N, C-alpha and C positions, 0 to 999 in steps of 0.2 A: 822348683822340683826331684825328687830323685828319682833315675832314673835304673832299673834295672834290665841285663840285660842278658841272655847267654854268651859265654864268652869262650870260642872253640878251643879246643886244646886245654882248657884250663879245667882248674876245680869249680864248681860251679857255687850257687847260695842256697844258704833256703830263708823266704820271709817270710814270720808270724803275720796276716793278717788279721785284723778285726771286721767280719762281716758287719758287725750292729747292732742293732735290735730283729730286721728281719726285714724294714721298708726295703727294697736294692733301691732307691734316690738319696737313703745312707752312705750308705761306699763312699768314703772319702778321694781325694783329687788323687793322692797318694795308693792306696788300696786299686784304683783302676788302674793307674800305672804297673803297676807292681803283678796286676793279673795281665794286662794285657802282654807282658815283658815274658811270662811264663812256659814252660812247657807242661809243667803238673801243676794242679791242683788239693792238694789232697784236702779232702775238705770232711768238717762231722757229721752226722745222721743228724744234729737238730739244726743244722745249716736251714735256712726254709727253702723249697722249692723256688720260689720267685728268686732268690738272691743265687740259687744255683742256677734258676735262666739268665741272669745277669748275667752273668759269669762268663756264659755263651757267646752270649751275646758282645763283650766287651772284647772274645778269642775266642771264635770259631775252632781253632785247630787246637786248643790245650785239649788234652785229656782229664776229665775230673774223677780223682781215685776216692773213693769212702774210704771213710780211716774210722778204728776204736779198738779199744782194749786200753795195753797197758802204756804209758808215755815213752817208757825205754823204747817200747817196739814201734810205736808211730816215728818217733825221732828218730830211727834205726831205721826205718824208712824212707825218712826224709834226705837224708843224710847219703842212702846208697844212692839213690836216682842223682844226687848235688854232685857228686863226683865222678858223674858221667859228661859235666859239664852244666847243668842245666839250670835254670833258674826256675825252684820248685818253691812254689807259695801251698805254706799252710794256713789256712781257711778255715778260722774260727770263728762263733758263735760271738758277736757281744766284742769287747775286748781282750784281746790274750793276756792281758798283765791282770784280769781280776779273775781269772779260770785258773785253777793250780794246780789243775790236771796240766794245763798248756804251758805255764812255768814251770812245771818236773821239764817236758819238751823243753822249752829251750836250755834251760840246764845241762842236759843229756847236748842237745848239739854242741854246747858251748864247748864240752871236751874233746870233742875231736875240729880238725885239721877245716871242717867247710865253716867258712862265714855265715852270717846269719845279719836279718835285720828285725827290727817289731814297726811294722803299722799298725797306729790303734785304732779301734774303731770306739764308736757310741756306742757306753755301758748301758746293754737294758735296764740297769739299776739306776739309768739317771733320765732315760728317751723314754720306756713305758708310761712312768708314771706321770709325764707331759703328755706324752697320747691318752691318757686316763681322764685329764683333765684337773691331774694335783701337781702343787708346786711343796714338794719336801723341803724347800730349806737349805741354804750354807750348811745344817749341824748335823741334818740328818745323818744316821748311821743305816749299814746296808749289810747284805751276808747272805751265801749262797748253804741253804739248808740242807744241800748234796754234798756238800764241803765237809760236814759236822762244824755244826759251829755252841756256844754258850747261851741260848736263848734266855734263860734267867740273867747272866749277866747286861742281856742286849736289854731283857726288858726294863730289868733297875736303872741303867744309863736315859736311855725313853723320856721313862717314870718323871724321872730328876727331872730332869731341861723340858720335858713336855714338848719335845722334839717329833720328827717323823721318824720312821721304820723303815726299810725295803728291803725287800727278804723272794728271793728268787728258792721257789718250790716249785713241787709237782702236786697237784689237787689231794694224791691221794695224801703227800704228808701234811695239808693243814691243820684237821681237826686236833690232833697232836699238837702239832705248834702255838694253833692258840690257845688249845688251853696252859701248854708251859708260860707261854708269855703272861697270862692272867695268873700263874700262878708265883710267876716270878713277879711281878707288882704291877702290872697294867689292869686298870681298869677292865671289867669287860663291854663295859655301855664305849670304849675309844672305837669310833667307823674306821670300817676296812673297805679298800676298793682289790676285789681281786679281778685283775686283767689275763685273759689268753691273747694269741695272734698278736699281741700287741705291734703295733704300728702298720701293720696292714690293712688291707679293708676286711681281712675277715674277723681284726680283734673285737673280742667282748668281753664287758667286766660286769660284774656282780657287788653292789655292795651291801655292806652286810655289819653286825654290829662280832664286835671279840668273839664275846660269848656264845652268838649265833652259831658261828664259824666252830666255836670249841664243842659245839652239841652236834655238829654235822646238822644245822635245821639252816644254814643260810644258800639257797638255791642253788649249791657251786655244784650241783649233776650236770647241769650242761657244758660245763666247762672240761675242756679234757689236754693233758699233754704238760709240760713246762706254763709255768703262769709266773705274774710276775704280783706277790702283797707289798700296797701299802700302807699301813698303818699308822693315824696318828689324826690329831685334828684336823690338819690340812685338807683333810677328807673332803670334810665339812662344806668345803666352797668350790665342791664340783661342779657343782650347776651350772655355778658361773664361772667356771674356767675351763668347760670342755668345748671342745675347738675341734676338734678330730670324728666323735660320735656322733656331734649333732649338724654333720655335714647334710647336705639336702637328699642324697643317694646312699647315706652312712647303709651297707647292710644290704642295701638291693643285687638283688640277683638280676645283670640285665645282657640280655640274650644280643649279643652281636657277629648275623650273619654275613660277615665280609669273606673275601679274598683272603688264605690267611697276611698275603704281603701288603694287605691295604687295614687288617682291621689296628693296625698300632696308632694311631690318630687317638681315633673314635675310644678303644682302651684305653690311654693314657689321661685323655681327658675325663672318662668315666672314673677312674679310678683316685684322681683329682679331687673329684666329688664325695668321694667315701662307696663307693656301686665297686661290686665284683665283678668285673666281668665276664662274662664266656663267651672266645671265640666257637663259631661253628662254620667253617667256610661252606657255601650254595654254589659258588660257582669257580670254575680255575678257567683260568684265560691262557689261550692258547695261539700259536700265529696259523694267521690261514692258509689253507688246503691248498694256495698255488701258490708262493712269493711273486710270479709274474708281475700283478696287477699292483702289488706295492712298489717294484723295482721302478717301473716303469711313472709313478707318483712319482716318488721321490727325488726320480734324476729330473722331473717334469720340471720341479723345484728350483737342481740347480740351472736349467736352461730359460727359466723365465718363462715357462707356459703358466704360473699360477700369480693372479693380482692377490689374492686370499687364502686362508689354508684358516678353515675352522675346527676347534675342538673343542666334540663335547663328553669329555669324558681324560679322569686322570690314564687310563688305560689306554688310550688315541695317541695323548704325548707318546706314554714308553711305551709302543710299536714303532713309533717314527724313532725315536730317539735310538733306538736296539737298530732300528736299518740303518740309520745313519752309522751309527761304529761297524755294520757289518761292511755298508761303499764306501767308507775312511770318509765323512763329512763331515762337518761340524757345524755348528749355529753361523758361519759364514752366509750358509746356502741359504737364506730368510733372508739375506741381501735384499730389499726391493719387495718383499711381499707383506703383507700386513695378513695380523694374526686376527681372529678371533675365537673368544672363552662363551664355554655356556656357564661358568660361573666362576667364583673366586678361588676354589679348590683345583679344578681344572690351569687357572692361570696361574696360580702358585707351581703347580707341576712347569710348566712354558717357562717362569719367570727361575725358575732353576735349570734349566738348559739356557739363559744367560738373554732371552727371549724378554722384551716387554710386551705384550699384549696392542692393540689400539680398540679393542672392542672386548670389554665386559658388560654384558649387560648391568645395570644400580637396581633395575625391577625385579621382578622375576627371576630367577635365575635357572630359564629348565631352556627347552628351543625354542616354546612361542614366546618367552625373552628376551631372546636375542634377537629371532623374528622381529620383534618389537622393534629393536633400534638399530638391526641393520638399513644401511643406507643402499637403494635401489638404482643400479648400474646407470651410470654415467659416460657417453662415449665422450666426452670433452675430459675428464677429468679423473675417468678411469684406462688405460692405456690397455689393459687386457680384462676382458672379461671374465674371465674364467676362475670357478671356487676348488680346492679341493677339500673331501667332505671325508676325512680318515674316520671310518665306526666299527661298531661290533659289527657282528655275521646279519644279530637280529635285531639290529637297529629300525625304528622306523621311517618312514620317508614322509616328517611330517617338515622335516628341517629343509631336504632337497627340495621339496616341492614350494615350500615358502621363498626360497635363495631364486627358483626361476621364474614364479613370479613377478620378483621383485627387476626381471629381466638379465640375473647373470647365469651362464651354462656351468655345469655343474659337475664334475668327476666325483661320481659317490665309492668311494675305495672303504673293499672291508680290510679292515688292519691288525684284525686281530678275531680271533672266535671265544664265544664264553660257553664253557660246557658246565652239566651237572652236576657238585660235584658226588662223594662217595656219603651215602650217608651217617651221622655222628650217632658213635655210643648208643647203644639199648637204653640205658639210665641219662641218656640227654633227652631223646624220642620222649622217652615217660614223663621227663621233667618237662618236658614242653610242652605235649597235650596232656597232664597234670595239672599245672598251674606252679610246678618249679620255678617258674622264672617271675621277677617283679616286672622288669618292661623289657621290650627289647624293641630296639633302632635298624629301623630296614632305612636302607639309602637308594634304592630303585626298585623298578615292578620286579626285575630278573630277580633280585634276594625275596621278593616276596612268594612267589611262584614258582623257585626251586625252595624255599624252608617246606612251604607244606608238601611239596613233591617227595624229600627226601626224610621228612620228619614231621608233617602231621600239620595243623592247625596249631597257632597256639592257643592258649587254654583263656577263657571269657575274661576272667583276673585281671590277665598279665596286660604289661600297661602297655598300649603299641602307638610306636613313636614313630614318624612316616620324616623322609626329605622335603620335600615337594608333593608338587598335587597330578601327577601324575601315577607315584611310589601311592598318595592314598587312596585312588580309583582303583589300584589294583589291588589293594589290602581289603576295599570294599566289597572289589566282584568273588572275595572269600569269603565273604563275611567275617570280617573282624571288622572294628569296632575301633579309631582313628584315636586318640584321646590327645595327641601333640605333634605337629608340624609348625615349623620355629618360617616368622618371614622370610626368611636366607634360605635357600637351600643347600644349606653346608654340616659339614662334620660338625663342628665347632657350634653351630647355634644351632642344632639340633639336637644336642648334648646339655648344653644348656638351656633350653626348652623343655625338656628331661626335668634338671632341675629344679628348672623354676617351677613345675606343674606337682613333684614331688613337696615343695616344699609348703603348693594352696593347701594340694591334699595334708600335710601334716597338721596346720592352721589353723585346715575348717574340723579334724578330729579332737583337736584342744581348744577347740570354742564348739565342738557340744560337750566335752568333759567339764565343761566349769558350770 
């Protein structure tokens, strides 16, 4: 793999990087490497926000500079930055060498003393038809209306071969372009699919006949911005080849009320099912007001005070890890201490610390499920009778009381505090209460309470998915109907269960429509 780096005291380089069709997951490995080494990223305005966010995730220190204008001026700015010794990424939508303006930029940079590299990207003319469920075939013709093309010639060539034509355009250009294609020899009955937001969860496709597009009667009013138009008989096979827009949650707007640093796993899984996740933090996690109690507890792990430590959340694991780092400790401090976790998600956080937990409930993943499988204290088998229980300041006493009943001494320690987050934007609050979300995924009782507190109750038509029985009880206390609850209380099963529910709704609607 090519490595890109800034060389101190020498001329830098300009790296032309293709951002692909819009899905951040389609950035190539070479593109990611270039972005990671860059000091500046000059980005086109038509590179989607999701890709720009991914760039910041790859290189948090990088400066993103929006650029537009004549190719010579854009190239001049890139060269000036590179002459200071920096790697400058010129990020363009799609593939650099399929954009005439970017090719002019490359030629301009090539006339200077600054070196350049090119990292090809997945071209929208290739990717978007695939995401729309159309296979253009090996003889497809492609063109960009924004660069000026001979539509009559393209129409004649496509009609002669019976192949596929793929155009990049804007919605406003389509009626005139369709009319010229018909005049050039393509039948007005030729099928067309027009796709906007290609490869993203906001993708939308409209299927029509070429003549209907020319007559502005194709229902294109719902589409905005750049589009990819696929013209030809291959469009007729779309119903059988659609794989992206047919996903169970495709187009669903799903509310994710989680803390900002914990929303990633759920949002990624929702996107994989085609949903549009909207993250609304409802709680913020802060250290305890006094660190003394946690200091004593963690030092007790080192001195052999505890036989067990029980984690009830990922945040509890994080709090202990941070305290370990603060005190210069590592996972070796757990030597001789057994570890219990309330569920698999918490167990994964413990494993990431380099520790294998002894106990994770195989049944209900909750405090009650953990208690059902937790051993009673045995003064022969257990040389140490004390359990460390780090938890949130608002945690219930159910688990601690249950452990005491089993003969254990419990040090109930506040490891972190949860505070209510600030209310979301007014538009989000209105969408929550007005039915602007198709579903909401609650992962704890506190997310239910806090969402209602900062934004109001979700609309009655919003599908309510909860992670477990305690969260379900809290939702019902607020008068919410619980539609989805997985058998296993974890994020992945929760999203999977929501997808299954959506699929069942679709099958039910299809059955009623027959």
